[in-house]
Structure formats: structure tokens, C-alpha cells
N, C-alpha and C positions, 0 to 999 in steps of 0.2 A: 090437707095436713099431711106432713111428712113425719115419719116415726124414724128416728136415729136409733139404731141398735148397737150398743157396744157390749161385747160379752168379755168379762176380764177374769183374770186369775193371776193373782199375787203381782200387780203391776203398779204397785204405789208410786214408783219413781215417775211414771208417765202419765197416769191417768188424769191428774188435773190438767196437763198441758193440752191433751186431746180435747177435753171438755171445754177449755177456754178459747181453744181456736175455733170451735163451733160457735161459741157465744160471741165471739169477735167478728163473726162473718157478717155479710150483707142481708141474710135472711132475717126478717122480723121475728122476735121471740114468740109472737103468738102464732106463728105459721108452721111451727115444728114442736116436737117433743123428743126428749132423749129417755130411752129405756135402757137403764144400765143393769145388765144382768151380772150378778156376783156369782161366780162358780165356785163357792167354798173357799173365798180368799182368807188366808191367815195372816196377811200382813196389815198395813195400815190404809187399804184401799178406802175403807168406809170413812175414815177420818179425812182423807183427801177429797172424796166427793162431797162431804158435808163443808168443806172449806169452799169448794167450789159453789155450792148452793147459797152460802153466805154471801160470797162476793158477787154472785149473778142471781139475785132472787127472782127475776123476770123470767129466767127460763124455765119451762116445764121439764122436770126430771123426775122420773119414776125410779126408784131403787128396789130390785127384787133379787132374792137369793134362790139360785137353782141348785138344790142339793144332789141331784143326779149328776155325778162328775162326768164331764165330757163337753168339748166345744159344740157338738151337734145338739146336746141337750139344752145348752145355754142358747144357742141360736133359735130353737124351737120355742123355747121359753119367751124369747123376745117378740116373736111372731104373735104368741097367744096373749101377751100382755100390751101390745101396741094397739093404737087407735087409727093410724093412718092409712091411707090407701096406697102410699108409696113408702117401701121400707128400705132404709138406707143402712148397710152394715159398714161400721168403721172400726179399724183395728185400735185395740187399747194403747199400743205404744208408737201412736203416730200423731201428727198434726195435719190439718187441712188448710187449703188457702180461703181467701175470704169470699170467693165466689162459689165455694163447693156446694152448698146445698141450694142456692139460688139457680145454679147450673142444672142440677137434677130436676129442680121444681119445673123451670121453664121448658126444659126438654120434653119432660113427660106430658105437661099440658098441651104442647105444640104438636106432639107426636102420638096420637092413641095407638097406633100400631106398634110402637115399642113396648116389649114387655120387661125388658131389663136393660141395665146400663152399667158402664164402668168407666172410670177415669184412670189417668196416669199414676203410677206408683214410682216414687222417686226416692231412693235410699239415702238415708243421712248416716254416714259412718261416725260412730262416736270415737273412732280411733284418730279421725281427722283425714283418712286418705283411703282410697280403694287399694287392696292387695294386688301386687303385680301378677298373680296367678289367675285374676278374675278374668273369666270370659263372659259373653254375652248369656250364654246358657246357664252357667252356675249363678251368674247375677241373678237371673230370674228365679232361680231355685232358692238361693239363700236369702234374698232380700225381697222377693216378690215383685221385683223391677218390672215395669209395664209402660211402654210408650210407644205409640203408633202414629205419631206426628200431632199436627196442630189443627186438623180438621176432623170434625164429626163425621163417623162413618160405621158401617157394620164391622165388627170384629173380623179381621182377615184369617182365612183359613179355619184351622181347628182352635183358634184361640177363644177366650172368654174372659169375662171380668175377674180380677183378683179379688179372692174372698174377703180381703180387708178394705175393699173399696167398690162395693157393688150395690146397686139399687135395684129393687124389684117392684112390680105391681103386685099388690096382695093377691089378685087372682091368680098369679103364677102357682103359689103354694095350694091354692084351692084346687088346681088342676092337676099338678105333678105331685102334690104330696110334700110333706115336711123332710127335713134333713134326716138321712139314715144315721142313727144313733150308734151304729156298729162302725161308722166311719169318723174320721176326724180326730183332733187332738183330745187327750184325756190326761189331766194333770201334767206329768212331766213328759208322757208320751208325745212323740212328733208324727204320729200317724196323720194322714190327711185324706183326701179323695172325696169328701162330702160335697164341696163345690162342683167338682167335675160331674159328680152323679147328678146333681140336679140340673146342670147345663145340658147334659146329655139327654136328660128326660124332657127338657124344653126344646131340644132340636127335633126330637120325634114328634113333637106337637106343633112343629114348624112356629115355634115362638121367635120372635126378633129380639136380639140384644145389641146395643150400640155403644161404641167407643165414644166418650165425651172429653175432648182435651181439656176444658175448663173446670173439671172436677179433680182437683190434684190433691193426692195424699202423699205425705212425706213421712217415710217409715225409718224409725231409729233402728240402727243395726249396732248393738254393743259389741265389744271386743270378743266375747266368749263365742258369738256366732260365726266368728272367722277362725275358730280353732279347728284342729282336726278331729277331735272326738265328737264336736257337734256336727261337723260335715258328715261324718261317717254314720252316725245315728240318724241324721236327717234322711240322708239318701237311701239307706236301708228301710227306713220306715216308708219311703215313697213306694218302694218296691212291695212291701208288705200291704199297703193300702190299695195298690192297683190289684194285687192278688185277691184281697177280700171283696173288692168291688166287683171284679170280673166273674169271680166264682159265685156271687149272688145272683148275678145274671144267668149263668149257666157255663157248662164246660166249653161249649163253642166259643164263647166270648173270651174265656181265659185262654184258650189255644190261640184265638186271634191276636191277644195281647202278647204271648210268647212269640210269634211271629213277628210283631211289630218290634219287640225288644231286639230281635236278631238283625232286622234292618237298621235300628239305632245303633248296634254295636258297628255294622259296616261304616256308618256315617262317622261314628266316633273313632274308629281307626283311621280314616281319611283325614279328619281333623288333626289328630295325634301327628301323622306325617307331616301336616301343613306346619303346625307349631314346631315340629322338630327343625324342618329345613329353614324357617325363618327365626331360628336361634331364640325360641320362647318355649323351651321344654316344660317348663313348670306348668304351663297352662294346658298343654296336652296330657300331662300326667294327672292333673287334676280331673280332667275329663274321663280319663280310663277309671279313676278311682271311682267317680261318681257312677259310670256305668256299670262297674262291676258289683257296688253295693246294691244298686238297684235290682240288678239281676239276682242276687242272692236272696233279697227280700221277696221278689216276685216268684221264685222258685221254692221258697221255704227252706232255704239253705242255712 
């Protein structure tokens, strides 16, 4: 049994579509369940879920309300409510391809050594086009973009599955614990770091996680996510989250993260120069803004 966990907060515009994309897939309805965790929604989310249940009565869906505000609380509630031995997290503002659940199910069945997996995350811009200032690094930050080719393989380098398209064996959480509720988004806060925290713990236990190109998620990107205010808040929150995550580990980990930030500044300046000489200054300037905001959040400024 696969348990699909969708944590949602005021996404009535998208929630029906993500549920429908799962129901329209190739996975038989009796082979999976959907756990919908409502994290104190105040919009029409419940009505949209009820509409889905009426349209797709064969799909097993459990609706629960997590009153403790915060994505990590909702993620943990999803684990507790689920019955499957494979847990798949899907973003509430996305859709998936038809083979999505089947790809995860077949891989985990054939590869018992795999503890977690994740697939491509492809942005869908509601504005109709990608901004000219977008770079690969900012694209990954703003949209969750993830693509490592068309072959299944271990995640390269320090990469790990995106939080909105990730599957785990239940035993992972039995061994490394649940999501840290001091990290992750909370209401309108853009803090994060809870997925990175889990995968760092998995690395310490030598757990394997695999990139699966056939499990594709299409992430909706509304216009407001491309505005300067959102960009500034998000990048500052990244620094804050890294500060909280590493300080919880210890001062040595925090100092190591500060050193890493210095190296990233050096790389950013090199890239800024490259974009300047190739007559694309807007891309370089956005990278500088990104790095500056992260540093401010990391240092508590």
C-alpha cells in the first residue's frame, strides 16, 4: 500500500487538480490511499475536497485537520494517519504525470535497498513564461525545479529529493525520527529546512535515496512568487532556517555553515562577473540579492 500525503493550507485554487491528477493515473485505486492534512485552512479547501470525493468515489481519501500550525506538524500528522509502507509527499499546488505512483511503487518493490526517492519537479508559470532574470540556481530556489536526466540513479552530490515530490519507506522515520517542528513553513512564514534535516540524518545512517525520472511533478508558479517582495522574504527565510537547523546541531555546525556561506559568496561573485561580461546583468544582480538575503538571515541580521 502507498500512502500519498498532501499537506495543505489555503490552496482551494489547486487542491482539486492535484487530487484529480493522482486519480487519473495508472495506479489502481485500491493500491493507494490519500491522506489530506488540512493545516487550519480558512478558505474553500474542504468543499473542493468534497467535490473530488463525489467525482472519484473509488479513491480512498482520509481528511484530517492538524490544529498545530506549521508544515512539519502537518507532515508528521500525515505519517501518523497513514497505513502504507511507502509514504509519498505531494505538494498541494501541483499536478503529477499518469505514471507517478506506479513509478514509485515498482521501484521500491524492485529495489529494497532504496530508502527514499524523488522525481523531477517542473515549474508551470502561470504568467505564461519564465522571467529573463531567472538562473538555474534561482529557479531551483523559487520553483523547486529539479531534473537530473532521464535515467534512474543515486542523487548526485549533495542533492536530495524535493520536499513536494518525495517518497520514503516508513522505516526511515522509525529510524531517524519525525520532521523537526521548529523548522518548515508556518502559516505565511517561508521558513524551510525540514527536508534537508531529514536527509542529513538519513546520510548519517547510510540510507540510499534515488532519482526517479518517471515520477514527474508539475509545480504551479503564480505571478506573486516572481515579485521582489516574495523573493526577498523567501531568501531571507532560507538563511534563518539554516541558522536554526545548524545551531540545533551545535556551534561547530553553525560555524561550518558560515564558512560554507563564504565559499558561496566567492562563487556568486564569479557568476556575477560572468553574467556581466555576457550582457545579462539582471541575472547576476538577482544572484547577489539572493546571497545577501541568505547571509542576513543566517547571521541573524
